[in-house]
VOVEXBA-851740 format. One record per atom (N, C-alpha, C): x, y, z; residue in one letter. Coordinates in steps of 0.02 Angstrom, whole numbers, padded with zeros to 5 digits, always signed. Layout:
N
XYZA
...
//
This chain:
354
+01855+00450+00754M
+01783+00449+00770M
+01756+00521+00776M
+01796+00563+00810A
+01775+00633+00818A
+01768+00667+00751A
+01816+00652+00706L
+01813+00682+00640L
+01752+00658+00601L
+01735+00593+00611L
+01676+00567+00577L
+01613+00601+00601L
+01607+00611+00668F
+01549+00645+00696F
+01546+00717+00670F
+01605+00749+00668M
+01607+00818+00644M
+01584+00822+00571M
+01610+00775+00531A
+01591+00774+00460A
+01516+00762+00452A
+01490+00716+00494A
+01418+00702+00491A
+01378+00763+00510A
+01402+00799+00561G
+01367+00860+00582G
+01367+00912+00528G
+01426+00922+00496L
+01430+00970+00442L
+01386+00951+00384L
+01384+00885+00370S
+01341+00861+00316S
+01269+00877+00331S
+01249+00870+00394G
+01181+00885+00413G
+01165+00958+00403G
+01213+01003+00419V
+01203+01074+00408V
+01194+01089+00334V
+01238+01059+00293V
+01233+01070+00221V
+01166+01046+00194V
+01146+00985+00216N
+01083+00958+00193N
+01024+01001+00214N
+01027+01026+00277A
+00973+01068+00302A
+00967+01132+00261A
+01025+01159+00241R
+01024+01221+00203R
+01002+01210+00131R
+01018+01152+00104S
+01003+01140+00034S
+00934+01110+00022S
+00903+01086+00075Y
+00837+01053+00067Y
+00785+01102+00044Y
+00745+01082-00004R
+00688+01121-00027R
+00627+01077-00027R
+00572+01100+00001P
+00512+01057+00003P
+00487+01043-00068P
+00460+00984-00076S
+00435+00965-00142S
+00368+00999-00157S
+00332+01016-00104F
+00267+01050-00114F
+00278+01125-00112F
+00266+01159-00167R
+00276+01231-00173R
+00211+01262-00198R
+00168+01286-00153P
+00104+01314-00175P
+00112+01369-00227P
+00164+01410-00221D
+00172+01465-00268D
+00191+01442-00338D
+00214+01379-00345A
+00234+01354-00411A
+00178+01316-00446A
+00122+01304-00412L
+00067+01267-00443L
+00032+01309-00495L
+00004+01276-00546K
-00025+01312-00603K
-00101+01313-00603K
-00133+01275-00558D
-00206+01275-00558D
-00232+01342-00534D
-00294+01357-00550R
-00323+01421-00531R
-00391+01409-00499R
-00409+01450-00449P
-00475+01443-00419P
-00530+01462-00467P
-00589+01437-00455V
-00647+01454-00495V
-00669+01525-00477V
-00688+01564-00526G
-00715+01630-00513G
-00662+01684-00514G
-00684+01744-00496R
-00640+01803-00496R
-00585+01795-00444R
-00523+01810-00461P
-00468+01801-00413P
-00471+01852-00356P
-00442+01834-00300N
-00428+01883-00248N
-00368+01925-00271N
-00374+01990-00268Q
-00320+02034-00287Q
-00300+02078-00228Q
-00235+02083-00217V
-00211+02123-00161V
-00159+02173-00186V
-00170+02235-00169L
-00123+02289-00183L
-00093+02310-00116L
-00028+02300-00107V
+00005+02319-00044V
+00037+02387-00054V
+00013+02436-00019L
+00040+02504-00022L
+00087+02516+00037L
+00152+02520+00023G
+00199+02537+00075G
+00195+02611+00090G
+00184+02628+00153S
+00172+02698+00171S
+00223+02723+00221S
+00242+02787+00216P
+00277+02818+00273P
+00227+02828+00329P
+00251+02836+00389H
+00207+02855+00444H
+00196+02931+00438H
+00135+02950+00422L
+00122+03021+00408L
+00137+03065+00469L
+00134+03037+00528S
+00148+03076+00588S
+00220+03102+00589S
+00263+03070+00549S
+00334+03091+00547S
+00348+03143+00494S
+00297+03163+00456L
+00307+03215+00405L
+00312+03284+00437L
+00340+03333+00402P
+00348+03400+00431P
+00281+03429+00455P
+00286+03478+00501D
+00226+03509+00528D
+00185+03545+00474D
+00217+03562+00419S
+00182+03596+00364S
+00138+03549+00323S
+00140+03485+00339F
+00097+03437+00304F
+00024+03452+00320F
-00019+03449+00268K
-00091+03459+00276K
-00128+03398+00251K
-00185+03380+00283P
-00222+03320+00262P
-00240+03319+00189P
-00254+03377+00160E
-00275+03378+00089E
-00218+03357+00041E
-00157+03353+00066M
-00101+03334+00024M
-00105+03260+00003M
-00146+03221+00035V
-00152+03150+00016V
-00201+03142-00043V
-00234+03195-00064E
-00286+03190-00115E
-00262+03156-00180E
-00205+03175-00209P
-00184+03141-00270P
-00175+03066-00261P
-00146+03046-00204L
-00137+02975-00190L
-00204+02940-00184L
-00251+02971-00148L
-00317+02941-00140L
-00351+02931-00207L
-00345+02979-00251Q
-00377+02972-00316Q
-00351+02912-00354Q
-00285+02899-00350H
-00256+02841-00383H
-00284+02776-00352H
-00290+02774-00287L
-00313+02714-00253L
-00387+02701-00265L
-00427+02754-00263V
-00499+02746-00276V
-00510+02719-00346V
-00469+02741-00394A
-00476+02719-00463A
-00462+02645-00472A
-00429+02613-00423W
-00417+02541-00426W
-00479+02502-00406W
-00528+02534-00377H
-00593+02505-00358H
-00587+02448-00308H
-00559+02462-00248P
-00554+02409-00198P
-00623+02390-00170P
-00628+02328-00149T
-00689+02306-00114T
-00674+02291-00041T
-00612+02301-00020A
-00593+02295+00050A
-00529+02336+00061A
-00522+02362+00122V
-00463+02400+00141V
-00438+02374+00208V
-00372+02364+00212A
-00341+02341+00275A
-00289+02392+00296A
-00279+02398+00361S
-00230+02446+00387S
-00187+02414+00441S
-00130+02445+00453E
-00083+02421+00503E
-00105+02445+00572E
-00159+02416+00595D
-00186+02431+00662D
-00205+02365+00694D
-00203+02364+00760I
-00221+02303+00797I
-00297+02302+00806I
-00327+02245+00795S
-00399+02240+00802S
-00421+02251+00874S
-00482+02272+00882G
-00509+02281+00949G
-00509+02216+00988G
-00523+02161+00955L
-00524+02096+00990L
-00455+02077+01014L
-00403+02089+00974Q
-00336+02072+00998Q
-00315+02119+01054Q
-00331+02183+01048C
-00314+02229+01103C
-00349+02208+01167C
-00411+02185+01161D
-00447+02161+01220D
-00412+02101+01251D
-00389+02055+01210A
-00352+01997+01235A
-00286+02018+01266A
-00252+02067+01236M
-00188+02091+01263M
-00197+02125+01331M
-00254+02160+01340R
-00266+02192+01404R
-00274+02141+01460R
-00296+02081+01443R
-00303+02028+01492R
-00235+01996+01509R
-00183+02016+01473Q
-00115+01993+01488Q
-00071+02054+01503Q
-00096+02098+01545R
-00064+02162+01555R
+00008+02157+01577R
+00025+02106+01616E
+00094+02099+01639E
+00141+02090+01579E
+00118+02059+01526R
+00160+02046+01468R
+00150+02097+01412R
+00092+02129+01410Q
+00073+02169+01352Q
+00059+02242+01367Q
+00072+02265+01428A
+00053+02333+01448A
+00082+02385+01402A
+00146+02378+01384E
+00179+02429+01342E
+00147+02431+01273E
+00134+02373+01243A
+00104+02371+01176A
+00033+02398+01178A
-00005+02383+01230V
-00073+02408+01235V
-00072+02484+01239V
-00028+02511+01279E
-00023+02583+01287E
-00005+02617+01220E
+00039+02586+01182A
+00065+02617+01120A
+00017+02609+01062A
-00018+02552+01058Y
-00053+02535+00995Y
-00128+02527+01000Y
-00157+02525+01060C
-00227+02508+01067C
-00270+02568+01086C
-00326+02575+01052Y
-00376+02626+01068Y
-00415+02603+01130Y
-00430+02650+01174D
-00467+02635+01235D
-00542+02643+01222D
-00579+02587+01220P
-00651+02591+01203P
-00696+02600+01263P
-00669+02618+01321T
-00708+02619+01383T
-00769+02664+01377T
-00759+02726+01354A
-00815+02774+01351A
-00870+02749+01304A
-00850+02724+01246A
-00900+02698+01199A
-00933+02635+01226A
-00896+02595+01263G
-00925+02536+01294G
-00978+02554+01345G
-00965+02606+01384R
-01016+02630+01432R
-01078+02654+01395R
-01068+02691+01341A
-01124+02719+01304A
-01168+02665+01273A
-01138+02611+01250T
-01175+02557+01217T
-01194+02501+01265T
-01162+02500+01324E
-01169+02445+01371E
-01146+02379+01340E
-01093+02383+01298L
-01065+02325+01265L
-00990+02322+01279L
-00965+02262+01297D
-00892+02255+01301D
-00866+02243+01231D
-00800+02236+01224V
-00770+02232+01157V
-00794+02171+01117V
-00794+02111+01146P
-00820+02054+01106P
-00893+02063+01086P
-00935+02088+01132A
-01006+02097+01116A
-01015+02151+01063A
-00975+02204+01066A
-00980+02258+01017A
-00958+02233+00948A
-00907+02192+00945N
-00887+02163+00880N
-00943+02119+00852N
-00974+02079+00895A
-01029+02037+00872A
-01088+02080+00848A
-01100+02135+00883E
-01155+02180+00864E
-01141+02213+00797E
-01078+02234+00786A
-01060+02264+00721A
-01071+02214+00665A
-01050+02151+00676E
-01061+02099+00625E
-01136+02089+00612E
-01175+02090+00666R
-01247+02080+00658R
-01278+02137+00619R
-01259+02198+00635L
-01287+02256+00599L
-01269+02253+00524L
-01207+02236+00510L
-01185+02236+00440L
-01214+02178+00401L
-01233+02124+00435S
-01261+02066+00399S
-01328+02082+00368S
-01363+02132+00395S
-01428+02151+00366S
-01429+02226+00348S
-01370+02252+00331W
-01362+02323+00319W
-01398+02344+00256W
-01433+02398+00260S
-01468+02426+00202S
-01419+02460+00155S
-01436+02460+00091G
-01396+02497+00043G
-01400+02572+00053G
-01452+02593+00087T
-01461+02664+00101T
-01478+02674+00175T
-01430+02663+00219P
-01444+02670+00290P
-01458+02743+00308P
-01497+02752+00360S
-01512+02820+00383S
-01452+02848+00420S
-01448+02914+00427P
-01394+02944+00467P
-01393+02916+00539P
-01451+02904+00567A
-01453+02876+00635A
-01421+02807+00638A
-01433+02767+00586Q
-01403+02701+00584Q
-01327+02706+00577Q
-01303+02753+00537R
-01231+02761+00531R
-01200+02785+00597R
-01233+02831+00630R
-01206+02855+00694R
-01204+02797+00744R
-01256+02756+00744R
-01257+02699+00790R
-01201+02650+00774R
-01189+02635+00709L
-01136+02589+00691L
-01068+02619+00708L
-01059+02683+00698A
-00996+02716+00717A
-00983+02707+00791A
-01034+02716+00832L
-01027+02707+00904L
-01011+02635+00922L
-01044+02588+00890V
-01031+02517+00903V
-00959+02499+00884V
-00936+02526+00827F
-00866+02513+00807F
-00817+02541+00859F
-00832+02600+00887L
-00789+02627+00939L
-00788+02580+01000L
-00846+02555+01019A
-00849+02509+01076A
-00813+02444+01060A
-00810+02426+00995A
-00776+02365+00974A
-00700+02375+00970A
-00676+02436+00981G
-00605+02450+00975G
-00583+02460+00904G
-00630+02472+00858E
-00615+02480+00786E
-00627+02553+00766E
-00582+02596+00788R
-00594+02668+00776R
-00587+02687+00702R
-00546+02651+00664S
-00540+02669+00593S
-00605+02653+00556S
-00640+02600+00576S
-00705+02584+00546S
-00758+02633+00569S
-00753+02655+00632A
-00799+02707+00656A
-00790+02771+00615A
-00727+02786+00598T
-00713+02845+00558T
-00743+02839+00488T
-00742+02778+00460V
-00774+02767+00395V
-00847+02786+00398V
-00882+02763+00450Q
-00953+02780+00456Q
-00964+02855+00464Q
-00920+02887+00501W
-00926+02959+00511W
-00915+02996+00444W
-00866+02974+00405L
-00853+03005+00341L
-00910+02995+00291L
-00946+02941+00298R
-01000+02927+00251R
-01064+02965+00269R
-01065+02997+00326L
-01121+03040+00344L
-01117+03108+00309L
-01172+03136+00288P
-01171+03206+00267P
-01143+03249+00323P
-01107+03302+00306I
-01074+03342+00357I
-01123+03366+00410I
-01183+03385+00390A
-01233+03410+00437A
-01255+03356+00487A
-01245+03292+00469E
-01267+03237+00512E
-01211+03211+00557E
-01152+03241+00552R
-01096+03221+00595R
-01102+03256+00662R
-01144+03230+00704R
-01161+03263+00768R
-01178+03211+00820R
-01179+03234+00882A
-01199+03191+00937A
-01274+03178+00934A
-01292+03118+00955E
-01363+03101+00957E
-01371+03039+01000E
-01419+03040+01046G
-01433+02982+01087G
-01372+02959+01126G
-01353+02896+01118D
-01296+02869+01156D
-01229+02895+01130D
-01228+02923+01070L
-01166+02952+01043L
-01157+03021+01074L
-01115+03024+01125T
-01107+03086+01164T
-01069+03139+01125T
-01071+03200+01150K
-01033+03254+01119K
-00959+03239+01118K
-00934+03208+01172E
-00863+03192+01176E
-00843+03141+01122E
-00885+03090+01113L
-00870+03039+01063L
-00878+03067+00992L
-00928+03109+00982A
-00937+03140+00916A
-00878+03185+00900A
-00854+03221+00950S
-00795+03265+00940S
-00733+03223+00924S
-00727+03166+00957Y
-00670+03122+00944Y
-00672+03097+00872Y
-00730+03077+00849L
-00737+03052+00780L
-00720+03107+00730L
-00742+03167+00744Q
-00727+03222+00698Q
-00652+03235+00694Q
-00618+03232+00751K
-00545+03242+00751K
-00510+03186+00713K
-00538+03126+00715Q
-00508+03070+00680Q
-00504+03082+00604Q
-00552+03120+00578T
-00554+03129+00505T
-00495+03169+00479T
-00460+03205+00523T
-00401+03243+00501T
-00339+03224+00540T
-00341+03170+00577R
-00283+03148+00616R
-00225+03132+00569R
-00165+03152+00587K
-00106+03144+00545K
-00081+03072+00547K
-00118+03030+00513S
-00105+02958+00515S
-00126+02928+00448S
-00088+02880+00424E
-00106+02846+00361E
-00170+02805+00369E
-00187+02785+00430T
-00249+02748+00440T
-00309+02793+00427T
-00310+02851+00459E
-00368+02895+00453E
-00369+02931+00385E
-00312+02958+00364L
-00311+03000+00304L
-00311+02960+00239L
-00291+02897+00243I
-00289+02856+00182I
-00337+02797+00188I
-00327+02753+00237A
-00368+02692+00240A
-00441+02708+00250A
-00458+02748+00301S
-00528+02763+00314S
-00559+02804+00257S
-00521+02852+00232Q
-00546+02892+00176Q
-00557+02849+00114Q
-00510+02804+00100L
-00517+02761+00041L
-00577+02716+00048L
-00587+02687+00107A
-00646+02643+00117A
-00710+02683+00108A
-00714+02742+00137A
-00775+02783+00132A
-00789+02802+00060A
-00738+02824+00024R
-00748+02846-00045R
-00764+02787-00091R
-00744+02727-00071S
-00756+02668-00112S
-00823+02635-00096S
-00862+02667-00052G
-00928+02640-00035G
-00925+02581+00012G
-00870+02575+00050L
-00862+02519+00097L
-00884+02540+00167L
-00894+02492+00210E
-00921+02508+00276E
-00870+02504+00332E
-00810+02479+00317R
-00762+02470+00371R
-00691+02465+00344R
-00643+02468+00389V
-00572+02452+00376V
-00555+02391+00417V
-00517+02345+00388W
-00496+02285+00424W
-00429+02298+00459W
-00428+02290+00524S
-00367+02300+00564S
-00327+02235+00564S
-00268+02235+00535V
-00232+02171+00526V
-00164+02169+00561V
-00145+02221+00597D
-00081+02219+00632D
-00083+02167+00688D
-00024+02148+00711D
-00019+02100+00766D
+00043+02117+00807D
+00032+02135+00869Q
+00087+02151+00915Q
+00088+02104+00975Q
+00064+02043+00964S
+00058+01996+01020S
+00123+01959+01035S
+00174+01966+00992F
+00237+01931+01004F
+00268+01952+01071F
+00288+01904+01110V
+00320+01919+01175V
+00392+01896+01175V
+00404+01832+01160G
+00472+01806+01160G
+00499+01796+01230G
+00560+01769+01232A
+00592+01758+01297A
+00617+01823+01326A
+00621+01828+01392P
+00647+01889+01423P
+00718+01905+01400P
+00732+01969+01391V
+00799+01990+01371V
+00820+02049+01413V
+00885+02063+01412D
+00911+02124+01442D
+00897+02180+01393D
+00849+02223+01408D
+00826+02273+01360D
+00883+02319+01338D
+00927+02338+01385T
+00982+02383+01368T
+01030+02350+01320T
+01049+02288+01335A
+01095+02252+01292A
+01063+02237+01224A
+01000+02220+01226Y
+00964+02206+01163Y
+00964+02268+01119Y
+00944+02324+01148G
+00941+02385+01109G
+01009+02405+01080G
+01062+02397+01121A
+01129+02414+01098A
+01151+02370+01040A
+01134+02306+01044A
+01153+02259+00991A
+01119+02276+00925A
+01054+02293+00929I
+01018+02309+00868I
+01043+02375+00839I
+01058+02423+00881E
+01085+02487+00857E
+01151+02476+00821E
+01193+02431+00848R
+01257+02417+00815R
+01245+02385+00746R
+01196+02340+00743A
+01181+02308+00679A
+01157+02358+00628A
+01119+02407+00651W
+01092+02458+00605W
+01145+02509+00583W
+01202+02511+00617D
+01254+02559+00600D
+01295+02533+00541D
+01269+02542+00481N
+01301+02516+00422N
+01290+02563+00363N
+01327+02551+00310A
+01324+02596+00252A
+01255+02597+00220A
+01221+02539+00218A
+01154+02537+00187A
+01105+02579+00226A
+01109+02578+00292T
+01064+02618+00334T
+01077+02692+00322T
+01141+02712+00319K
+01157+02782+00307K
+01131+02805+00239K
+01139+02763+00188A
+01115+02781+00122A
+01039+02787+00121A
+01005+02740+00154R
+00932+02741+00157R
+00907+02803+00194R
+00941+02820+00250A
+00921+02878+00290A
+00929+02943+00249A
+00983+02948+00211A
+00994+03008+00171A
+00941+03015+00117A
+00925+02959+00084A
+00873+02961+00032A
+00805+02978+00062A
+00789+02948+00120D
+00725+02962+00152D
+00720+03035+00174D
+00773+03062+00201A
+00772+03132+00224A
+00755+03179+00167A
+00784+03166+00109E
+00769+03208+00051E
+00697+03201+00029E
+00672+03139+00029L
+00603+03127+00009L
+00554+03160+00058L
+00568+03154+00123Y
+00524+03184+00174Y
+00525+03260+00169Y
+00583+03288+00155A
+00587+03361+00151A
+00546+03388+00093A
+00541+03349+00039R
+00503+03371-00020R
+00429+03350-00017R
+00411+03312+00034A
+00344+03282+00036A
+00288+03334+00038A
+00303+03393+00065V
+00251+03444+00071V
+00249+03490+00011V
+00292+03479-00038Q
+00291+03517-00100Q
+00242+03486-00148Q
+00219+03523-00198P
+00172+03494-00247P
+00201+03431-00279P
+00163+03377-00275G
+00184+03313-00302G
+00233+03275-00258G
+00254+03306-00203G
+00305+03275-00161G
+00283+03213-00124G
+00220+03213-00099L
+00197+03155-00062L
+00189+03095-00108L
+00163+03106-00168L
+00156+03051-00215L
+00225+03024-00235L
+00274+03069-00242A
+00342+03047-00258A
+00370+03004-00201A
+00355+03022-00139L
+00377+02983-00081L
+00346+02913-00084L
+00282+02908-00099Y
+00250+02842-00104Y
+00278+02801-00162Y
+00292+02833-00216R
+00321+02796-00273R
+00389+02768-00254R
+00429+02807-00218A
+00495+02784-00197A
+00490+02726-00148A
+00443+02731-00101F
+00437+02678-00050F
+00406+02615-00079F
+00377+02619-00138N
+00346+02560-00169N
+00385+02537-00231N
+00444+02565-00242A
+00486+02544-00298A
+00512+02473-00285A
+00525+02434-00337P
+00547+02365-00328P
+00611+02358-00286P
+00656+02407-00290A
+00720+02401-00254A
+00714+02416-00180A
+00659+02446-00158F
+00655+02470-00088F
+00662+02413-00038F
+00627+02357-00048A
+00628+02303+00001A
+00698+02275+00011A
+00734+02265-00043A
+00802+02238-00037A
+00848+02288-00001A
+00841+02352-00017Q
+00882+02403+00017Q
+00867+02404+00092Q
+00803+02399+00108K
+00783+02399+00178K
+00811+02337+00214K
+00808+02280+00181Y
+00835+02218+00211Y
+00909+02225+00224Y
+00946+02253+00176Q
+01018+02260+00183Q
+01037+02308+00239Q
+00992+02352+00257S
+01007+02400+00310S
+00982+02377+00378S
+00937+02329+00379D
+00901+02312+00441D
+00907+02238+00460D
+00866+02195+00431W
+00862+02126+00456W
+00922+02084+00436W
+00951+02098+00378G
+01011+02062+00359G
+01067+02072+00409G
+01086+02135+00423P
+01138+02146+00474P
+01119+02120+00543P
+01054+02121+00560A
+01033+02096+00625A
+01047+02021+00631A
+01037+01984+00577L
+01049+01911+00579L
+01122+01895+00591L
+01167+01938+00573T
+01238+01924+00579T
+01271+01961+00637T
+01233+01998+00677E
+01265+02032+00733E
+01287+01979+00784E
+01345+01988+00816P
+01376+01933+00853P
+01363+01928+00928P
+01311+01960+00954S
+01301+01957+01027S
+01291+01885+01050S
+01316+01870+01110A
+01312+01802+01136A
+01240+01778+01144A
+01195+01823+01156D
+01124+01804+01164D
+01085+01809+01099D
+01120+01816+01044A
+01088+01817+00977A
+01029+01865+00974A
+01041+01927+00997Y
+00987+01975+00999Y
+00960+01992+00929Y
+01005+01994+00880G
+00983+02010+00813G
+00936+01957+00785G
+00952+01894+00798R
+00908+01840+00774R
+00841+01841+00810R
+00842+01861+00873R
+00779+01867+00910R
+00736+01924+00881R
+00769+01978+00863Y
+00734+02034+00832Y
+00702+02013+00766Y
+00739+01976+00724V
+00712+01953+00661V
+00654+01904+00673V
+00660+01863+00726A
+00604+01818+00742A
+00541+01857+00757A
+00548+01911+00796Y
+00490+01955+00809Y
+00462+01982+00744Y
+00506+02007+00700W
+00484+02041+00639W
+00448+01991+00593W
+00477+01932+00583E
+00447+01884+00538E
+00381+01857+00567E
+00379+01846+00632T
+00318+01822+00664T
+00262+01873+00655T
+00278+01936+00668R
+00227+01988+00661R
+00201+01992+00590R
+00245+01990+00541N
+00222+01994+00471N
+00183+01933+00450N
+00203+01874+00472L
+00164+01813+00457L
+00093+01819+00484L
+00087+01843+00545R
+00021+01849+00576R
-00021+01902+00541R
+00011+01957+00521M
-00026+02009+00486M
-00052+01983+00419M
-00009+01947+00383V
-00030+01919+00318V
-00085+01867+00329V
-00080+01828+00382A
-00133+01779+00397A
-00199+01815+00408A
-00197+01873+00441N
-00259+01911+00451N
-00288+01935+00384N
-00245+01957+00338I
-00268+01977+00272I
-00299+01917+00236I
-00265+01860+00241R
-00292+01801+00207R
-00361+01782+00234R
-00371+01793+00298E
-00437+01779+00328E
-00489+01826+00299E
-00472+01890+00291V
-00519+01938+00262V
-00538+01916+00191V
-00489+01895+00152L
-00503+01874+00083L
-00550+01814+00081L
-00546+01771+00132G
-00589+01713+00134G
-00662+01729+00149G
-00676+01789+00173R
-00745+01809+00187R
-00785+01818+00123R
-00753+01841+00071A
-00788+01854+00007A
-00739+01841-00049A
-00731+01778-00071P
-00684+01764-00125P
-00697+01808-00186P
-00643+01834-00215G
-00649+01881-00269G
-00639+01953-00245G
-00614+01961-00184T
-00603+02027-00155T
-00545+02064-00188T
-00552+02129-00195R
-00497+02173-00216R
-00478+02215-00155R
-00422+02198-00124L
-00404+02226-00059L
-00342+02270-00065L
-00347+02330-00037V
-00289+02373-00030V
-00265+02368+00043V
-00202+02348+00052A
-00172+02345+00118A
-00124+02404+00126A
-00138+02447+00174I
-00097+02506+00185I
-00054+02493+00247I
+00011+02485+00235V
+00056+02463+00289V
+00119+02506+00287V
+00156+02507+00342G
+00220+02539+00343G
+00264+02510+00288G
+00303+02553+00255A
+00341+02531+00197A
+00388+02473+00214A
+00411+02469+00277S
+00455+02414+00296S
+00422+02346+00291S
+00356+02345+00295H
+00319+02281+00293H
+00305+02257+00222H
+00307+02302+00173K
+00282+02286+00106K
+00316+02225+00076K
+00383+02221+00079G
+00418+02165+00049G
+00399+02099+00081G
+00393+02098+00147Y
+00373+02037+00182Y
+00301+02019+00166Y
+00257+02068+00165Y
+00187+02055+00147Y
+00183+02019+00080Y
+00216+02048+00030E
+00210+02021-00037E
+00242+01952-00042E
+00299+01943-00007A
+00332+01877-00009A
+00287+01824+00021A
+00255+01838+00077Y
+00212+01789+00110Y
+00146+01779+00073Y
+00116+01834+00050L
+00053+01829+00014L
+00061+01790-00051L
+00119+01796-00083S
+00130+01762-00147S
+00131+01687-00141S
+00137+01661-00080Q
+00137+01588-00070Q
+00066+01560-00066Q
+00017+01603-00062S
-00052+01579-00058S
-00077+01555-00126S
-00120+01504-00124R
-00148+01478-00187R
-00205+01521-00214R
-00229+01569-00176D
-00288+01606-00198D
-00278+01681-00188D
-00217+01705-00201V
-00203+01776-00196V
-00163+01797-00258V
-00186+01849-00292T
-00150+01879-00347T
-00127+01948-00326T
-00062+01960-00328L
-00035+02025-00309L
-00038+02074-00367L
-00052+02137-00351T
-00053+02191-00400T
+00009+02234-00392T
+00042+02249-00447D
+00099+02294-00447D
+00073+02364-00433D
+00098+02395-00380V
+00072+02461-00361V
+00099+02516-00405V
+00156+02506-00436E
+00186+02560-00476E
+00140+02587-00530E
+00109+02546-00572P
+00064+02574-00623P
+00004+02610-00592P
-00018+02588-00533V
-00075+02619-00500V
-00058+02690-00479V
+00005+02702-00462L
+00025+02768-00437L
+00049+02815-00492L
+00049+02793-00554R
+00072+02837-00609R
+00021+02892-00623R
//
């Protein structure tokens, strides 16, 4: 009897592993009416990790390639002001993530007398009747409202779209906030130097913040968890990836070096190499508390939610051409999840970067 139960259990495992759903959205052949939604996922290094000799103008060749693709929307790996506001209300669970990833809109909120939800609603209201030729005062006002909404990358877009002489404090936009916006235009970050610049040069009014750091999970022993993940990462694939990255980063400040780095991070083989060094080993690490599997749960949940945010943006204006600028580690997951949608066409980034 025990053998029968064991055999039945094993059979269940085999069946569970071999089962494939009959409904496969990615395999369907029908097409939506009208222009397709197109998404170009740009895997990016974190520019803050580049050598000190990196200069903002070094992104210019990359920007020219992206502008030539003619996006109608830009998304970045940032948490929305609304989600940060919700996370602040769960400070016991989210304090560390808020501190690391969320912009503090307090000063802009005081200037506008708007909290984050009200400022987001005000930004939507302003854009719903936005003129094709807004005045500098209107752009300064929208930049301030975006700051109060917790959407600093979109505020930077408005600042970049102002003539240089009009990038100044006025009315509720204080000298401190104007100075902050000016510093954002050269901040060593892919959000400011690429996403905001791309949106501004493409004639867009904002950047869509699509990151999600709301995953909490069950409590763990942080020391043991960290040690388990470090052991999983200690493998030949990680060492090979680190050596290749170090060489690419060292050359990034040379002529053509940054574009070469982006081409390498967006090559077809990158996602598989990254998986073999990171999440694959994590799934098989043997800790009793399955820390590696918990880590992969966090990673997959975060990417699913980020892609869901992108899908929501596409639903606002079907036929959108969206550039998503994300950490290179996310690119493979983004494309895998986006490809399952019935109304998303992915663009190969390699030809765009040639």
